[in-house]
C-alpha positions as CSV (number, residue, x, y, z in Angstrom):
1,M,110.1,106.0,96.4
2,Q,109.5,104.7,99.9
3,E,107.1,106.4,102.3
4,E,107.1,106.7,106.0
5,Q,104.6,108.1,108.5
6,R,105.4,110.8,111.0
7,K,103.4,112.7,113.6
8,H,103.6,116.2,114.8
9,G,101.5,116.4,118.0
10,D,98.1,115.0,117.1
11,E,98.4,115.7,113.4
12,E,99.3,112.7,111.3
13,Q,101.5,113.5,108.2
14,P,100.9,111.8,104.8
15,R,103.5,109.2,104.1
16,S,104.6,110.9,100.9
17,I,104.0,113.8,98.6
18,S,103.7,113.4,94.9
19,L,104.9,116.1,92.5
20,T,103.4,116.2,89.0
21,D,103.5,120.0,88.2
22,P,106.5,120.6,86.1
23,R,107.1,123.9,88.0
24,A,107.2,122.0,91.3
25,L,109.5,119.4,89.8
26,R,111.9,122.1,88.5
27,A,111.7,123.9,91.9
28,Y,112.6,120.8,93.9
29,A,115.6,120.0,91.6
30,H,117.6,122.9,93.2
31,P,120.4,121.3,95.4
32,T,119.8,123.7,98.3
33,R,116.1,122.9,98.4
34,M,116.7,119.2,98.3
35,A,119.2,119.6,101.1
36,L,116.7,121.6,103.2
37,V,113.9,119.1,102.7
38,G,116.2,116.2,103.6
39,L,117.4,118.0,106.8
40,L,113.9,118.9,107.9
41,R,112.9,115.2,107.5
42,R,115.7,114.1,109.6
43,S,116.2,116.9,112.1
44,G,113.2,119.3,111.8
45,P,111.4,121.4,112.6
46,F,113.8,124.3,112.6
47,T,114.1,127.9,111.6
48,A,115.8,129.6,108.6
49,T,118.5,130.6,111.0
50,R,119.2,127.0,112.0
51,A,118.9,126.0,108.3
52,A,121.7,128.5,107.5
53,E,123.9,126.9,110.2
54,L,123.3,123.4,108.8
55,T,123.8,124.2,105.1
56,G,126.3,127.0,105.2
57,E,123.9,129.2,103.2
58,S,122.8,132.7,104.3
59,V,119.7,133.1,106.4
60,A,118.1,135.1,103.6
61,S,118.8,132.4,101.1
62,C,117.4,129.7,103.3
63,S,114.3,131.7,104.0
64,Y,113.7,132.2,100.3
65,H,114.2,128.6,99.5
66,L,111.9,127.5,102.3
67,R,109.2,129.8,101.0
68,I,109.6,128.2,97.5
69,L,109.3,124.7,99.0
70,A,106.2,125.8,100.9
71,K,104.7,127.1,97.7
72,Y,104.8,123.6,96.2
73,G,103.7,121.8,99.4
74,L,107.1,120.2,100.4
75,V,107.4,122.1,103.7
76,E,105.1,124.1,105.9
77,E,105.2,126.4,108.9
78,A,105.3,124.7,112.2
79,Q,103.9,126.3,115.4
80,G,105.7,129.1,117.2
81,G,108.1,131.9,116.2
82,R,107.7,134.6,113.6
83,G,109.5,136.0,110.6
84,R,112.8,134.3,110.0
85,E,112.6,132.7,113.4
86,K,109.4,130.8,112.6
87,P,110.1,127.0,112.5
88,W,109.5,125.0,109.3
89,R,108.7,121.3,109.0
90,A,108.6,118.8,106.1
91,T,105.1,117.8,105.0
92,A,105.9,114.2,104.3
93,R,108.7,111.7,104.7
94,Y,109.3,110.9,101.0
95,T,108.8,112.6,97.7
96,E,107.5,110.9,94.6
97,W,107.4,112.0,90.9
98,P,106.5,110.3,87.6
99,G,108.9,107.9,86.1
100,D,107.2,108.6,82.7
101,S,104.5,110.9,81.4
102,E,102.8,111.6,78.1
103,D,103.1,115.3,78.9
104,A,106.4,116.3,77.5
105,S,106.9,119.2,80.0
106,V,106.3,116.8,82.9
107,A,108.6,114.1,81.5
108,E,111.4,116.6,80.9
109,A,111.1,118.1,84.4
110,A,110.9,114.7,86.0
111,D,114.0,113.5,84.2
112,A,115.9,116.6,85.3
113,L,114.8,116.1,88.9
114,S,115.9,112.4,88.8
115,S,119.3,113.4,87.4
116,A,119.7,116.1,90.2
117,V,118.7,113.5,92.9
118,A,121.2,111.0,91.5
119,E,124.0,113.5,91.6
120,R,123.1,114.2,95.2
121,Y,123.0,110.5,96.1
122,F,126.5,109.9,94.8
123,E,127.9,113.1,96.4
124,R,126.6,111.7,99.7
125,V,128.1,108.2,99.0
126,L,131.5,109.7,98.2
127,R,131.5,111.7,101.4
128,A,130.6,108.5,103.3
129,M,133.5,106.7,101.7
130,E,135.9,109.4,102.6
131,D,135.1,109.1,106.3
132,R,134.4,105.4,106.6
133,H,137.9,104.6,107.9
134,R,136.9,106.3,111.1
135,L,134.0,104.0,111.7
136,P,134.2,101.0,114.1
137,R,135.2,97.8,112.3
138,K,131.7,96.2,112.8
139,W,130.1,99.1,110.9
140,R,132.7,99.0,108.1
141,E,132.1,95.3,107.7
142,A,128.3,95.7,107.7
143,E,128.2,98.5,105.1
144,Q,127.3,97.4,101.6
145,F,128.8,98.5,98.3
146,G,128.1,96.5,95.2
147,D,125.9,95.8,92.2
148,S,124.1,92.9,90.5
149,L,123.2,92.3,86.9
150,L,119.7,90.7,86.6
151,Y,117.8,89.8,83.5
152,L,114.2,90.9,84.3
153,T,111.0,91.8,82.5
154,P,109.4,95.2,83.3
155,E,106.8,93.4,85.3
156,E,109.4,91.5,87.3
157,L,111.4,94.7,87.9
158,A,108.2,96.4,89.3
159,A,107.5,93.3,91.5
160,F,111.1,93.4,92.7
161,G,110.6,97.0,93.8
162,R,107.5,96.1,95.8
163,R,109.3,93.3,97.5
164,V,112.1,95.7,98.6
165,D,109.4,98.0,99.9
166,E,108.0,95.2,102.0
167,L,111.5,94.3,103.3
168,L,112.2,97.9,104.4
169,R,108.8,98.7,105.8
170,P,109.3,97.1,109.3
171,Y,112.3,99.4,110.0
172,E,110.8,102.7,108.7
173,A,108.8,103.7,111.8
174,R,112.0,103.9,113.8
175,A,112.9,107.2,112.0
176,S,110.1,109.1,113.8
177,D,109.8,107.0,117.0
178,P,113.2,106.7,118.9
179,S,111.6,104.3,121.3
180,L,111.4,101.6,118.6
181,R,115.2,101.7,117.9
182,P,117.2,98.9,119.5
183,E,120.4,99.7,121.4
184,G,123.2,100.5,118.9
185,A,120.9,101.5,116.0
186,R,122.2,104.3,113.9
187,P,120.9,106.1,110.8
188,V,121.6,104.2,107.6
189,S,120.8,105.5,104.2
190,V,119.7,102.8,101.7
191,L,119.9,103.7,98.0
192,R,117.7,102.0,95.5
193,I,118.6,102.3,91.9
194,A,117.6,99.9,89.1
195,Y,118.0,100.8,85.5
196,L,118.2,99.2,82.1
197,D,121.9,98.6,81.5
198,R,122.8,100.2,78.1
199,E,126.4,98.9,78.5
200,I,125.1,95.4,77.7
201,P,124.6,95.6,73.9
202,E,122.1,92.7,73.6
203,E,118.7,94.0,72.4
204,I,119.2,97.5,73.8
205,P,119.3,99.3,70.4
206,E,116.1,97.5,69.4
207,L,114.4,98.6,72.6
208,L,115.4,102.2,72.1
209,D,114.1,102.1,68.5
210,D,110.8,100.7,69.8
211,A,110.5,103.4,72.4
212,S,111.0,106.2,69.8
213,E,108.1,104.8,67.8
214,E,105.6,104.9,70.7
């Protein structure tokens, strides 16, 4: 996943946090926890009380989920406040986890997290589609919905991902520094999903058989 640097006072945050513990992977797969981390990255720091207002969950529930996230290093206490009124902040802009692992417990937990994140992505896309008729015409015309079928080797696919990283990098600092945003700039979510298309029958059964023998 992409990474972006943010600062809190004089403390510089790491650009991303990597989850490799299956317990952390399973903990983060909870929809409320993913929502809280996302909100903190966009609108934090904030308290459990504010988290409850933003998510519709109870204050007690948000406080519990924030403590679980803190246990695995995804959020941390910010300065000021106490108890449920203490503010929390995200520890990094992006989260990374293994795409593959020889440890079966890690691989299973990582796949479950990927599935949970994919569900969250598409829930957000559907909500955006429901409201897009209310957008100004220039934004409706600029939004992008589509797909491409490419024939790539694993090495080419990895290189493609690096090129996309390079393309996005110049815009990422704007998330944490409003002074870098040109007039008219608004938050835009860019989804990146590239997968081996099993609906194209050519060679796919053979690939799956080869993988089962590794």
